[in-house]
Each structure stands twice: as C-alpha cells, then as structure tokens.
N, C-alpha and C positions, 0 to 999 in steps of 0.2 A: 554931696551925694555921689555915689559911684555911678559912672556912666556905663550903660549897657548897650551893646550894639548887636544888631542882626548882621553879623559879619559876612555871611554867605548863605546861599540857598542852592539846592540841587534837586534833581527829579529823575524819575524813571517811569516809562510807559511800557507795559508788557505787550509783546506780540505785534502782529501787523494790524492796521486799521480794519475794523469790522464795519461794513456798509450798512446803511439804514435798511436795506432790503432784507437783511437777516431777520428783521422784525416785521416790517410792513408787508412782506410777501409770504410770511409764515401762514400755513393753513389755519383758517379761523381767526385771523387777526381782526380785532374789533375796531369799529369806527367810533364807538362811544368814547368821549373825552379826547379823541384824536385831534380835534380842531381847537381844543382849549389852549390858551396861551401857555399853560403849564406843560403841555405835552407836544409842542412843535418839535418834530424829530430832527436832531442834528445829522449831518451827512455821515459822520464817522464817530467811532469810539474804539477803545482798546479793551480787550478781555484778558484776564489772567489765564494762564495755562491751567489745566485740570489739577495739577499737583503743586501749583505755585501758591505760596503762603504770604501773609503780611510781612513776616520776618524776611522772606526771600526778597520781596520788593524793597524793603527798607535797606537791606544789605546792598542791593544794586544801586539804589538812589544815593547812598552815602559815598560810593566810590569816587565821584568827582571831588568831594570834599577831601578825601584821603589824598588824591592826586595834587590838590592845590595847597593843602595845609599840612600834609604829612600824616602817616598812620598814627604816630604817637599823639597828635593833637586830638584825633577822634577817639583813640583808645583811652585817653586820660580825661575824658569829659567828667565833670563833677556831677552833672545833672542830666538825666535821660528821661524825656517825656514822650509818651507814645499814645497816639489815638488810632485805633483800628475800627473802621466803620462796620465791618463784619468780622467779629473775632473768629479766629480759626478753631478755638476750643472753648467750651463752657468753663467757667470758673477762672481760667488762666488768660491773662493778657499777653501781648506779644513782647512786652518790655524786657523780661529776663532772657528770653531767647535772643532778642536783638543784642543785649549786652554780651551774651555768650559768643555770638557771631563776630562781634567787633572786638572781642577781647577786652571789654570795658568792665570797670568795677566802680560804677558811680555811687557816690554817697546818697544821692537822691534819685530814686527811680519810681516814676508814677505812670501807671496806665490810666489815661484820662478817658472816662466813659461818656462824659457830657460835652456839650457845646458843638457837637455835630459838624455842620458845614463851616462853622466859624471857629473850630477848635484850634486852628493854628494861631489865631489872635489870642485865644484864651491861654494857650500854652506859652506864647511869647510873654504874656503878662506874668504867668507863674514863674517862668525862668527869670524874668527881670526882678521879681520880688525876691527870689531865692538868692540871686547873685548880688543883690544890694544889701541883704540882711544877714548873710552868712559868709564863711570863708570860700565858698564856691566861686570859681572864676570862669568856667565854661559850661555850656549846655548844648545838648543836641535835642531838637524837637522834631518829631516824625509823624507824618500823616499817611496812613495806608488805606486805600479803598479797593476792596476786592469783591463787592457785591454784584457788579454788572455781569461778570462772566460765570457767576455761580447761582446766586439767588434769581436774577432776572432772566436767566436762560432756562429755567424749569419749563417743562412742556406746556403747562397751563398758564404760567405767568408770562411766558414769552409773547403770547398773543395779545396781551393787554397794552394799552397805550403807554402806561407808566414804564414798561420794560425797555422801550427804545431810547430812553433819555440818559440813563447812567452810563458811565465808562469807568474803567479801572486805571489806577495809577498811584504813584507815591511821590510825596514831596518832603524834603527835610530842610531844616534850618540850623545853622551853626551860630550860637549866641555867645558873646564874650564880654568880659569887662574891659572895654576899650572905647575909644571915641571914633572908631572907623566909620561905622554907619549907625549913628546913635538912634535908639528908640526914644522918641521925644515925648510921647504920651500914649496911653492906652485907656480906652473906655470900654467897659464890659457891663452888660445888663442881663441878669437872670430874671426872666419874666414868668413867675410862677402861675400867673393867671391863665397862661396858655399851656401849662404842663398837662400832658395826657391827651392833647388834641391831635397828636400824630399817633395813629393806631396801625396795627397789623390785623389782617383778616384771614380766616380760614373757613371754608364752607361747612365743615363738620363741627364747628364750635369748640374744638379741643384747645388746650393750651399749646403754645407753639412747640414745646419740647415733648409733648405726648405723641405717641404713634398714631397715625391716621392716614387717610387716603387723599386729603386735600392738600394743596400747596400754599405755603405762606406768601402773602402779598401785602403791599401797603394798602390800608383801608381808605382809599380816596372816594369821596362822593362829590357831587356838584357843589354842595354847601361847604364842605371842607376845603375844596380847591379855592373857592371864592374868598374864604377867610385867610388862607395862606397868601394869596395874591395881595390882598389888602394890607396885611401885616408886613409882608416882605417889602412892598413898595414904600412903606413908611419907615420901617425900622433902620434900614441901612443908611439912608440920608440923615436920619436923626443922629445916629452915633457918630457919623463922619462930621456932621456940623458941630456937634459937641466938642470933639477933639480940636477942630479948627478954631472954635471960639476960645478954648483954653490956651491955645498956642498964639492967639492973636493974629491969625492969618485968614484971608478969605479962601473959600473953597476953590476959587479960580486959580489959586497958587499951587494947587495939587499938580505935581508933574505926572504922576501915574496913580490911578485908582485901580487897585487890584482886589477884586471881590471873589466870592464864591460864584459858581457858574451854573445856576439852576435852569435858566432858560433865557431866550433872547428878550422876552418881554421885561423881565427884571433888569437885565443889563441895560436896555434902552432907558427904562424909567429911572433907574438910579443915576445915570450920567445926566439925563435931562433935568432931574430934580436938583442936581448939584451944578448944573450949567457947565458941564465939561464936554469938550468935543470927543468924538469917538476915538480919535488917535491917542487920547490920554486915558483911555479905559481899555487896556489890553484884555483880550479874551481868548479862551481856548475852547469855547463851547462847540464850534462847528467841527473841530477835529478830535475832540476828546469827550464831548458830552458833559454831563453833570458829574464831576469828580468828587462831589460831596466834600469831606474835610480836606482832601488832597488838592482841591482846586486852587486855593490861594497860593501855597508854595509852588505848585507846578506852574501856574500862570506867571508868577513873579520870575521864576527861573527862565521860562521861555521869553518873557519880556526883556530881561537883562541880556540874554544871549542874542536876541534879535535887534537890540539897540533901542527898544522902545522905552527903556529906563536909562536916563543919562546920569553921569556923575553929578552929584549935588542935587538931584531931584528930591522933592518932597514926595515920598511914596506913602500912600494911604492904603492899608490893608483892612478890608471890611467885609462883613457878612452877617447872615443870620442863620439860625439852625432850626431844623424840624418844622413845626407849625408856628414858630415864632417864640419859643421859650427861651431863646438866648440870642443876643446880638452884640457885636463888638467891632471896634475899629482901633487900629494902631498906626501912628505916624512914625515914619523912619526917614531920616536924612541919608539918602543912599550915596555911598561912595565906592562904587566898583564891586566890592565883594569878590574879587577874583584874584586875590593876592596869594 
C-alpha cells in the first residue's frame, strides 16, 4: 500500500492579539453562561481585518510551505481540500479562488463543508484515500476560520458570552506519497444522531439569509451546553483510543496530542482521560481562543516550531465537531516536516 505522509504544516494568524476586555468590558456584556466551562474567556485571540477573506488567509498560511518546498511543489498539487468555517460567499467555496491565487490546477478540488472543528483530520483521511487509490501524489489541505472578527463582533452578539471564545486564523498541511512523516491510521465517525443539535438563532424568527433586524448567533442554552460538554468529553478520548488500539500502542506512547481548542475544560479532561501530562498536549487556546477547524493545524505548527513535537514523535491529531456530529483522530509518525 502506498505510504502517505503529512509532510509539513504551516499557519497564519491575522492582526495583533485582541484582549478579552474587547468583549468583557463591552456595554451590556452579559453574565449569563459566562461562568460555564464552555465560555471561560481566553486572554487573547486574533481577528481578521474587515476586508480579509478566507482565501487571503490561506494564501498567507501557504507561504512557509512555498519557502520550504518551492513554489512549484505547491502550484503542482494534485489535490486541494479546503474548509472555510464562515464562507465568504453563498454558493461558492474558497477552493477555486485559492487555486487561482496559488496558480494551481488540481485534478481534485473539494470544498469540505462538514466535520467542523475536526475537519483537518477528515481532510487528511480524504487526501490519504485519494493518494492511495489514484495517480495523485500531493495534496494541500487548508482550514480557514474567519468568524471571530466578523460574526462575533456584531453589536448585539459581541455582548454574549459565546462571542469572547473564538479567534481567527488559518492552518494548512502538505501531504505527499512518501514515508517522511507517515500517516499511520485515521479514525472518523459521523454521528447522525446528533445532527441538527447545533443551531443558530435570531430574535425575529427569520431564515438566516432573509433580511431582518436581529443578528445571527449560535443557539446555546443551558441544556445544549451540557450535552456538548458530555459528548465532547467522551468522543475525543474514544477515537484516540481506537487508533491506539489498532496500532497496538498504549495512549501513554503519544508524544504529542494535538486537538481542536474549544475551551480549557475539554483540553484538561481529554489529556486526563488519556493519562497524558500537560506538556504532551500542546495548546493555543490562551493566545488564540477557539480556532474551530483551524485549531489542529495551527496548534501543530506552533508545537513543531516551539520544539514541543520532536523528531520521531507519535503525534495524535484529534477533535470533535459542532454538537458532536463528527469526531476523528489521526496518528502521524512525525519526522521534522521542515525540509
């Protein structure tokens, strides 16, 4: 079977850090839900500029890959997979614009709409499948998150507890048919029983695309928060343990657990469930907030650059999406990725 590697990762964070006070000191900032484990405020996060798009961020995140592997390597990718947490336009994903910016002409181009905060794992599985069953040899997978500086800064949404948690950013992965940093196994689960449990709300009852006076927000309630906490605490250790069992290695052999970054409670509970010390679970939450789908590649890139991922480490990428309708984990034997 063809060996597929996550050969490299890179990332981009827009603008200067935005302090928590941008939200907590905002007139009318609510106390409801503020003390929930889901909404403990990170000290900082980044926001896109008013005219900054998902394609802009991806183009900037890819530049380190161009510098390390050459422009032709990026331009000639066979597969381009893109997840945009907040699409810039209705109907149109960012993929074709990204291809235009990079001068690429991939045979496979997919804008991935599902898998949310764990979409990097899902796209890694898709890339691996395509590269092992076709003539394709390279793939670029891209996660862009731009909701924090746009959606969550609306005047009425900004005062809500939910608004202070997200941050913006972008992470990308370069995948090749090689044995450099092999993808050892991937587990993904689509959990249809939880589909539809994540909702958006507007006070005037309109459809989100209809004109109106109310501002779109995530439809959190005390009950829905409790469900998400219970599912998230369970799902991520489950998929990680499944991958470890198939590989025949104990969870204690994981050199770095790189997860999505929803809040401190999930991060603590996941590493405790897997009996991993904090130093083997790198996180970016305090400086970036919840980066949604971009969190896994951004955190991996930061961990590699800071030395928290060593050559030869078993790296486990894992996360869950939305209210629990998707969960996934991927094991990679990391070997530098900075060639």
